[in-house]
ROPARO-896219 format. One record per residue (C-alpha): x, y, z. Coordinates in steps of 0.5 Angstrom, whole numbers. Example, Ala and Ser with C-alpha at 12.3 -4.5 7.8 and 13.67 -1.06 7.14 Angstrom:
2
<r><px>25</px><py>-9</py><pz>16</pz></r>
<r><px>27</px><py>-2</py><pz>14</pz></r>
! end
This chain:
69
<r><px>0</px><py>0</py><pz>0</pz></r>
<r><px>2</px><py>7</py><pz>-1</pz></r>
<r><px>5</px><py>11</py><pz>4</pz></r>
<r><px>1</px><py>18</py><pz>5</pz></r>
<r><px>1</px><py>24</py><pz>10</pz></r>
<r><px>-6</px><py>25</py><pz>13</pz></r>
<r><px>-8</px><py>30</py><pz>18</pz></r>
<r><px>-15</px><py>30</py><pz>20</pz></r>
<r><px>-19</px><py>36</py><pz>19</pz></r>
<r><px>-24</px><py>35</py><pz>25</pz></r>
<r><px>-19</px><py>33</py><pz>31</pz></r>
<r><px>-12</px><py>34</py><pz>28</pz></r>
<r><px>-10</px><py>27</py><pz>29</pz></r>
<r><px>-4</px><py>24</py><pz>24</pz></r>
<r><px>-6</px><py>17</py><pz>24</pz></r>
<r><px>-12</px><py>14</py><pz>19</pz></r>
<r><px>-15</px><py>7</py><pz>17</pz></r>
<r><px>-16</px><py>6</py><pz>10</pz></r>
<r><px>-21</px><py>1</py><pz>7</pz></r>
<r><px>-25</px><py>0</py><pz>0</pz></r>
<r><px>-32</px><py>0</py><pz>-1</pz></r>
<r><px>-36</px><py>-2</py><pz>-7</pz></r>
<r><px>-43</px><py>0</py><pz>-8</pz></r>
<r><px>-48</px><py>-1</py><pz>-14</pz></r>
<r><px>-49</px><py>5</py><pz>-19</pz></r>
<r><px>-56</px><py>5</py><pz>-23</pz></r>
<r><px>-62</px><py>1</py><pz>-24</pz></r>
<r><px>-59</px><py>-5</py><pz>-28</pz></r>
<r><px>-53</px><py>-6</py><pz>-23</pz></r>
<r><px>-58</px><py>-6</py><pz>-17</pz></r>
<r><px>-63</px><py>-11</py><pz>-20</pz></r>
<r><px>-57</px><py>-16</py><pz>-22</pz></r>
<r><px>-53</px><py>-14</py><pz>-15</pz></r>
<r><px>-47</px><py>-11</py><pz>-19</pz></r>
<r><px>-43</px><py>-7</py><pz>-15</pz></r>
<r><px>-39</px><py>-3</py><pz>-20</pz></r>
<r><px>-37</px><py>3</py><pz>-16</pz></r>
<r><px>-31</px><py>3</py><pz>-12</pz></r>
<r><px>-29</px><py>8</py><pz>-6</pz></r>
<r><px>-23</px><py>9</py><pz>-2</pz></r>
<r><px>-25</px><py>11</py><pz>6</pz></r>
<r><px>-20</px><py>14</py><pz>10</pz></r>
<r><px>-22</px><py>14</py><pz>17</pz></r>
<r><px>-19</px><py>18</py><pz>23</pz></r>
<r><px>-17</px><py>13</py><pz>28</pz></r>
<r><px>-18</px><py>18</py><pz>34</pz></r>
<r><px>-25</px><py>21</py><pz>32</pz></r>
<r><px>-27</px><py>16</py><pz>27</pz></r>
<r><px>-29</px><py>22</py><pz>22</pz></r>
<r><px>-29</px><py>19</py><pz>15</pz></r>
<r><px>-28</px><py>22</py><pz>8</pz></r>
<r><px>-29</px><py>18</py><pz>1</pz></r>
<r><px>-25</px><py>18</py><pz>-5</pz></r>
<r><px>-28</px><py>15</py><pz>-12</pz></r>
<r><px>-24</px><py>10</py><pz>-15</pz></r>
<r><px>-24</px><py>6</py><pz>-21</pz></r>
<r><px>-27</px><py>-1</py><pz>-23</pz></r>
<r><px>-25</px><py>-5</py><pz>-28</pz></r>
<r><px>-29</px><py>-9</py><pz>-33</pz></r>
<r><px>-26</px><py>-15</py><pz>-31</pz></r>
<r><px>-28</px><py>-14</py><pz>-24</pz></r>
<r><px>-35</px><py>-12</py><pz>-25</pz></r>
<r><px>-36</px><py>-19</py><pz>-29</pz></r>
<r><px>-33</px><py>-23</py><pz>-24</pz></r>
<r><px>-37</px><py>-19</py><pz>-19</pz></r>
<r><px>-43</px><py>-21</py><pz>-23</pz></r>
<r><px>-42</px><py>-28</py><pz>-24</pz></r>
<r><px>-40</px><py>-29</py><pz>-16</pz></r>
<r><px>-46</px><py>-26</py><pz>-13</pz></r>
! end
């Protein structure tokens, strides 16, 4: 994982946890439960303030998600 500099905008803490979440995006992806939107969640370890950053998904990843759900 890449190292990054972090400072919480709410409490000033410099430690964070990074997670990835996936969500559905439109009508058809909701019907077929394809999670085609990807976000990185960065959460302060002290106050739990969380920011989301949009990521990119691949077509192959979307197809695998479709066939494994």
